[in-house]
C-alpha positions as CSV (number, residue, x, y, z in Angstrom):
1,X,-10.6,-13.9,6.0
2,X,-9.9,-11.3,8.6
3,X,-6.1,-12.0,8.6
4,X,-5.9,-10.9,5.0
5,X,-7.4,-7.4,5.6
6,X,-5.2,-4.4,5.1
7,X,-5.8,-3.2,8.7
8,X,-4.6,-6.5,10.1
9,X,-1.4,-6.8,7.9
10,X,0.0,-3.3,8.0
11,X,1.0,-0.3,10.1
12,X,-0.5,2.3,7.8
13,X,1.4,5.2,9.4
14,X,4.5,3.6,8.0
15,X,3.8,4.4,4.3
16,X,3.2,7.4,2.1
17,X,0.4,5.4,0.6
18,X,-1.8,5.3,3.7
19,X,-4.5,7.3,2.0
20,X,-4.7,4.8,-0.9
21,X,-4.7,1.8,1.3
22,X,-7.5,3.1,3.5
23,X,-9.8,3.1,0.5
24,X,-9.8,-0.7,0.3
25,X,-10.4,-3.8,2.4
26,X,-7.8,-6.2,1.0
27,X,-4.4,-5.4,-0.3
28,X,-4.7,-6.9,-3.7
29,X,-7.5,-4.5,-4.4
30,X,-4.9,-1.7,-4.3
31,X,-2.8,-3.0,-7.1
32,X,-4.7,-1.6,-10.1
33,X,-4.5,1.9,-8.5
34,X,-0.8,2.3,-7.6
35,X,0.1,4.1,-10.8
36,X,-2.8,6.6,-10.6
37,X,-2.0,7.3,-6.9
38,X,1.7,8.0,-7.6
39,X,0.8,10.4,-10.4
40,X,-1.7,12.2,-8.1
41,X,0.5,12.7,-5.1
42,X,3.7,13.2,-6.9
43,X,2.7,16.6,-8.1
44,X,2.0,17.7,-4.5
45,X,5.2,16.4,-2.9
46,X,7.3,19.3,-1.4
47,X,9.7,20.6,-4.0
48,X,12.2,21.5,-1.3
49,X,12.3,17.8,-0.3
50,X,11.8,15.9,-3.6
51,X,13.4,16.4,-7.0
52,X,11.6,15.2,-10.1
53,X,13.8,13.1,-12.4
54,X,12.8,12.3,-16.0
55,X,9.2,11.4,-16.5
56,X,7.2,11.1,-13.2
57,X,10.0,9.9,-10.9
58,X,10.2,11.7,-7.6
59,X,13.2,11.1,-5.4
60,X,13.7,12.5,-1.9
61,X,16.9,14.6,-1.7
62,X,18.2,12.4,1.2
63,X,17.7,9.2,-0.8
64,X,20.8,7.4,-2.2
65,X,20.4,6.2,-5.8
66,X,23.3,4.6,-7.5
67,X,24.1,5.8,-11.1
68,X,23.9,2.2,-12.3
69,X,20.3,1.7,-11.2
70,X,17.3,2.2,-13.5
71,X,14.1,3.8,-12.5
72,X,11.1,4.1,-14.8
73,X,8.1,6.3,-13.7
74,X,5.8,6.7,-12.2
75,X,7.8,6.1,-9.0
76,X,8.4,7.7,-5.6
77,X,11.7,7.1,-3.7
78,X,11.2,8.3,-0.1
79,X,13.4,9.8,2.5
80,X,16.7,8.1,3.2
81,X,15.8,5.2,0.9
82,X,18.7,3.4,-0.9
83,X,18.5,2.1,-4.5
84,X,21.7,0.2,-5.0
85,X,23.9,-1.0,-7.9
86,X,21.9,-2.3,-10.9
87,X,18.5,-2.1,-9.3
88,X,15.7,-2.2,-11.9
89,X,12.5,-0.3,-11.0
90,X,10.1,-0.9,-13.9
91,X,7.5,1.7,-12.8
92,X,4.5,2.0,-10.6
93,X,6.6,1.7,-7.5
94,X,6.7,3.3,-4.1
95,X,9.9,2.8,-2.1
96,X,9.4,3.8,1.5
97,X,11.5,5.7,3.9
98,X,14.8,4.0,4.7
99,X,13.9,1.1,2.5
100,X,16.6,-0.8,0.6
101,X,16.3,-1.9,-3.0
102,X,19.5,-3.9,-3.7
103,X,21.8,-5.3,-6.3
104,X,20.0,-6.6,-9.3
105,X,16.6,-6.4,-7.5
106,X,13.6,-5.8,-9.8
107,X,10.4,-4.0,-8.8
108,X,7.1,-3.6,-10.7
109,X,3.8,-2.3,-9.4
110,X,4.6,-2.4,-5.7
111,X,4.4,-0.6,-2.4
112,X,7.3,-1.0,-0.1
113,X,6.5,0.3,3.4
114,X,9.2,2.1,5.4
115,X,12.3,0.1,6.2
116,X,11.5,-2.7,3.9
117,X,14.6,-4.6,2.6
118,X,14.8,-6.3,-0.7
119,X,18.6,-6.2,-0.9
120,X,19.9,-9.0,-3.1
121,X,18.6,-10.5,-6.4
122,X,14.9,-10.2,-5.6
123,X,12.0,-9.9,-7.9
124,X,9.0,-8.1,-6.3
125,X,6.0,-7.6,-8.6
126,X,2.4,-6.7,-8.0
127,X,3.0,-6.9,-4.3
128,X,2.8,-4.9,-1.1
129,X,5.5,-5.4,1.6
130,X,4.8,-4.1,5.1
131,X,6.9,-2.2,7.6
132,X,10.3,-3.8,8.1
133,X,9.6,-6.8,5.9
134,X,12.7,-8.4,4.6
135,X,13.3,-10.8,1.7
136,X,16.5,-12.8,1.8
137,X,18.8,-13.2,-1.1
138,X,17.3,-14.7,-4.2
139,X,13.7,-14.8,-2.8
140,X,11.0,-13.7,-5.3
141,X,7.3,-13.1,-5.6
142,X,5.7,-15.1,-8.5
143,X,2.9,-13.0,-9.7
144,X,1.3,-15.0,-12.6
145,X,-0.1,-18.5,-12.5
146,X,1.4,-21.0,-14.9
147,X,-2.0,-21.5,-16.6
148,X,-2.6,-17.7,-16.7
149,X,-5.9,-17.8,-15.0
150,X,-7.1,-15.2,-12.4
151,X,-5.5,-15.4,-9.0
152,X,-7.5,-16.8,-6.1
153,X,-6.6,-16.2,-2.4
154,X,-6.9,-19.5,-0.6
155,X,-7.2,-19.8,3.1
156,X,-7.7,-22.9,5.2
157,X,-11.4,-23.1,4.8
158,X,-12.3,-20.4,2.3
159,X,-11.2,-18.6,-0.7
160,X,-11.5,-15.1,-2.3
161,X,-11.6,-14.4,-6.0
162,X,-9.4,-11.5,-6.9
163,X,-10.5,-11.2,-10.5
164,X,-6.9,-10.1,-11.3
165,X,-4.4,-12.0,-13.4
166,X,-1.3,-10.6,-11.7
167,X,-1.1,-10.8,-7.9
168,X,2.2,-11.4,-6.2
169,X,2.6,-11.5,-2.4
170,X,1.3,-9.5,0.5
171,X,3.7,-9.5,3.3
172,X,2.6,-8.1,6.7
173,X,4.8,-6.0,9.0
174,X,8.2,-7.5,10.0
175,X,7.9,-10.7,7.9
176,X,11.2,-12.4,7.2
177,X,11.5,-14.4,4.0
178,X,14.4,-16.9,3.8
179,X,16.9,-17.0,1.0
180,X,15.9,-18.7,-2.2
181,X,12.2,-18.8,-1.4
182,X,9.3,-18.5,-3.9
183,X,6.1,-16.8,-2.9
184,X,3.5,-18.1,-5.3
185,X,0.7,-15.9,-6.8
186,X,-1.7,-14.7,-4.1
187,X,0.4,-15.6,-1.1
188,X,-0.5,-13.7,2.1
189,X,1.9,-13.8,5.0
190,X,0.7,-12.4,8.3
191,X,2.7,-10.1,10.6
192,X,5.9,-11.2,12.4
193,X,6.1,-14.5,10.5
194,X,9.3,-16.2,9.4
195,X,9.6,-18.2,6.2
196,X,12.4,-20.8,6.1
197,X,14.9,-20.6,3.3
198,X,14.2,-22.5,0.0
199,X,10.4,-22.5,0.7
200,X,7.7,-22.6,-1.9
201,X,4.8,-20.8,-0.2
202,X,1.2,-20.4,-1.4
203,X,-2.1,-19.4,0.3
204,X,-2.5,-17.7,3.6
205,X,0.1,-18.0,6.4
206,X,-1.0,-16.9,9.8
207,X,0.7,-14.1,11.7
208,X,3.3,-14.9,14.3
209,X,4.2,-18.2,12.6
210,X,7.3,-20.1,11.5
211,X,6.8,-21.6,8.1
212,X,9.1,-24.7,7.8
213,X,7.2,-26.6,5.2
214,X,3.7,-26.7,3.8
215,X,2.8,-29.3,6.5
216,X,4.9,-27.9,9.3
217,X,3.9,-24.4,10.4
218,X,4.4,-23.7,14.0
219,X,3.5,-20.8,16.3
220,X,6.2,-18.2,16.9
221,X,6.8,-17.2,20.5
222,X,8.0,-13.6,20.9
223,X,10.2,-12.6,23.8
């Protein structure tokens, strides 16, 4: 499934994790290695730009982190990022430049590219969100199947076994997810796609689409 490949979903120059992503073909293959990568590069981050807080948490000096937020390492908060009131970062998280982690948003084992916004009551776990991706209020990534079996990526005519129990959503660059939507385990959303509010999404959604319902997905025409 070509549309699921890292090179077709993401602008790799828009993340500090470019080196990690280039090692793999599909984004879910990266998930088991996020923690190790953060620990590796954290030690080499410029000390005049980043300050180390607590155990393995590196925060850029231009980032805004509210006192009421909680960040567990390993984690990297990049330049001009904003971690707002009561945000809960459970570890193994990269928050890109100018990204926003908002009120009561929870992150775990994620890569947020630059300028990603998860600003209101979002749960993002075992997921990778591309450049300028945005999740509306209350939208979440579901990362474990109800029967606890391994996640399978399902396209229209083919499927890929991940051999991983926890896989959330892989959102390409500039994806817009409407408020109150649930992205089911193993959801892949191509670049420049819009997900309508209150959607329950699973499988692979093509780039440049508008997802209205499971049976109504139309092409998006860009000006």
